[in-house]
Steps between C-alpha positions, in 0.01 A plus 500: 500500500147631537415232757817584696408869500145431621634275773748762617227765504280283722792438731571874529135573581509234768812649656345848500184368657701329771703816566194725518324259727791486736513875559199500730275245660182677383426717198166673452384670178236769514374605150458870420144624510384757245331792664244752377204457268697294241326627187611368158412441134458138394766364267218334301381834361530525122744742342231592245146611581248491217238773525137462399352755260161457674636587845676799648712362785711207622590389853855414611505264803728574797556239775582518869594238758383692810121502468380671820375858489412732216797653325561761228837482324642775275595387148763658279384502135702542180311542173614631158472870443168608345358153548130421531529314832398614848646280773403511870767646724401277793345164573277410797472163676184430700535332834567128445572533130823361351440660157421856392491653152663796329258655253627591151245693291515596133286637219467209250417738216837670545707179509694426180462139389824305498682757718607394849607740775728400788363569850681447830341491847719476808478484881782732595451522876720222640282458810233342280718272288634149556833343400307198373300674227523764224434860598483615135288383206557614141266407218407597145136597449323541169226397261596213271456558129352149487137450594367152561206427274174401669486142371773253417617425150627178344854395414577222250853382558699488179840538668576237761269242341672554165853475638448201727248298301217547751128514430386852417301642792251788499423650839397818679752770587493849645527771235583866556460794265732798487311816598755721325512302174165347405554178308798394706438197723686300763433131564591435863734203554327258261706207633498610864325393817123478473496420129386167362846451347669544840256264667560238231877509453655676801289465814478120488671208672721427198543842337606530139643845578622681809413864566807724481371799695555742212296820535476612135253232398223710346458549125450853362314506168489809279174480305466872437499412131272194475664390175853517641494349849825405674637415843677805640803435719618168638370262767576175678269203512626443854552131426810288560504196273771324699794638301600763755756258645675517162526876518172573323253726672133576450351524152533863389277619215472809278343575165677519167348847453638623833839357406495698175408815695790446740733486201412852391214437260186713510164336551389625157803333341424169670138519385603572143771236472383206712122533548476121543652535849197684638182360650146632471220614730163409356166459679671516840747222414875561468680243285868464412682338208735208549862582590437868577657455846862429590643344815815419694600382846766755596280807545673688217344644187687253279254257341566129523167342406171572330249500781141467383250324281196657338293366792603803707193718557337728758127567533424833664240498779153441360629282213594135462765339284358298215691248294442534127846373418577270208818315410619251242763231558631352177564127528621418148404385153237238422489330160196294402497193273436720198819699569325816622693693766344663804632723778366365825501622856293606798298820539449586865214730598473709816227430754271780377523429127160383372622426147799560278579509128835399358685499168856489369657797318831523320781687668479869405123512458326780690354329806267789590355511150437126511326528838277780370414293194409199716271716715339651190445154352712552188758239608392163635656354812455182703316523831551323834329543837761341724870422513556269203750310288490649151660446160513726195601393149820662371657415165833687515784524749547839659421730790138542604285654775215329678242773568246432776214744575313478832132591549275534802154346539348796310723438200710812564870471423700536824857409404719330243838334471742432216757224542783457253621154400711349225349224289702238312325284243758227549827565321622605159267437215775335290574217744397148405476322832528123536477317829848372590473353848281499805659544841490656844564866577618606847442874532696555822774234488760718672415853623788728405606846377259715708494541880260654752570736790637209705735398217300186433449393136167603349395231255243503224236752615233265366612243759616139492355248262565223249273420209489310172562698184606456139817609321445616142755563223455742212524307175603823329783559747647198684664734755161637604306325779206564725342350812123500517332530742749695707439674833127523426264286298484735203856634494798374300874560531713533183878470497797418278777242550841528333738221402655500849166458675489863619143633535410857413165675488341842488338643812155355555190697595288257700192721466441462873447821696770524769258679740781745580387792287778429249317289246545139399752247627791471255768229471864531392806279461728493806798433272466853361437666837747327732833605353734238647587292195260218588232370266172438679283388209612187316435133424710302745691176459191299596276665239326713764398844379614754760361854502649773718195724529465833677155655546459877508278801438583806291603713795518849348715370212712282727468151638271453800590147602226269626688169518719255315581132472659226298207325334519169316327305229572127509392320180339161515734206440400476135533872447840518670648250260398723208679809627837519330608849605578459868796686646777422743388728786364319804201623699673369811777758461269801519517649850352797677647814346723728709341833407124456470274796426253636757132433463296814429268393781779450755407700808259473787246293315444340164290792377754777564596646162801730494432855387759604236490870575802725467464847647746633244258424217191645658508849353187555295431758234 
């Protein structure tokens, strides 16, 4: 129908053209010519004019098309009552000039910072105007409360890099200070044009992000109290990650503190109840704690994601950001030939750390007291001078903290970290394990149970892989089994099997830091979580051990799903013949479930962690 309509329209136009052409043999068109001096204001003039506190006047350009002869044109001026502005009542063009200027003078000492007055200048005499340009110009004039600092500062990106898995960049940015509120700063468009970030990820042939054109892209930081620094208000990064076609806009960010304030809490209450949400200003460097910012993509003040890592920092002009960071990644238990157990992992040191001392403390010990004792020499600690693999002897299962203290080249303590982990010495002390069968473990046989933002199954978060392992039976309890190694070289997996071949087990703490801010990766039984009457952990008819495993983090006392899969242990031929407790369920009959759970990282990128914030619970004492 649309094509028919377009065709008919063309036909009608053709008929009209023929009819008009047939009315006369010749048709001449003479365009109208504007007369007079044709004076106008350019439509490129800004609606806001920023004054300079070191000057006392500004010039407003006026244009004309007719350039010959000198000309003085009267100007009608409208200014606020009792204002500090004196505006010329006429403007003079010299012979041959196309531009003249209206002078606006003011006393900078009498101008109130942050207050803008509306001024209108107009050419009212019609003999001077032109129909092709504006005869009136209205603008707001004032002194900004923000003053650009003489030198540039530095911005270390802990927002976009954290969310999208990019390398952390540190680069120069323009910083302004508030002249009305000393200690309040504004970082000008840290992801915008002219920054190293923009040149790396936006202004390239194959951009990672597109620029959205948002205007509120500067970050306001309230550091009036150096011990309680927070981002005041909200801002946009100005970046489109490619999800806008799905109805998602630019990344919109605001601080947890600001969100509390919006919900009716006083700043003093926020300081008293959640001091861990604030950053610090020390030696010209502003730092922020992890997950103190919130984000969404709809421009509202409803949080969807945590938005930052502890990398986020700003160096005020005259200072540089140093990296005295330390971190510990727990990799598991190591047991030597003598049966001694060790917690092992990697300590990572920041670029400026000259040396570091580390030790393990039991959960509940006073970390600050321990650090003081190490520095005083009353408690011994191990020392490293570079990022290193470490192991510390531990004799009992439980919760522990790896404390790492960073020092500069002068031996002065600069920073410290404390990382919690759970250590398992390898099962119950009453078990009497005997090797039962060797075999092959497939840790991602069939991804199931958990889906991503595209509704695709998210398998074992540790990835695909098959490896040889050993099945043990507890001589004190023939229903009690374990696989060792499992998942990692020094980790085991204990479970029970009933007379029908149904496998049950308690949730497993892998001891591996999830890198999400929610502690270690935990594992649970899909049979207990997926309430559809199906058993997902069992010994099948072919003597294959099937485990329906779902990986998660403790997500504010709820499940934060990371992935899930059917995983299998296939005994060797000799071992299979020994297993007498196989069931009747077939692995082949297990299909993709109809109602999978959503991955906690489902969103724009793998590192987006949902922010479980409810405005109704945000009232503080």
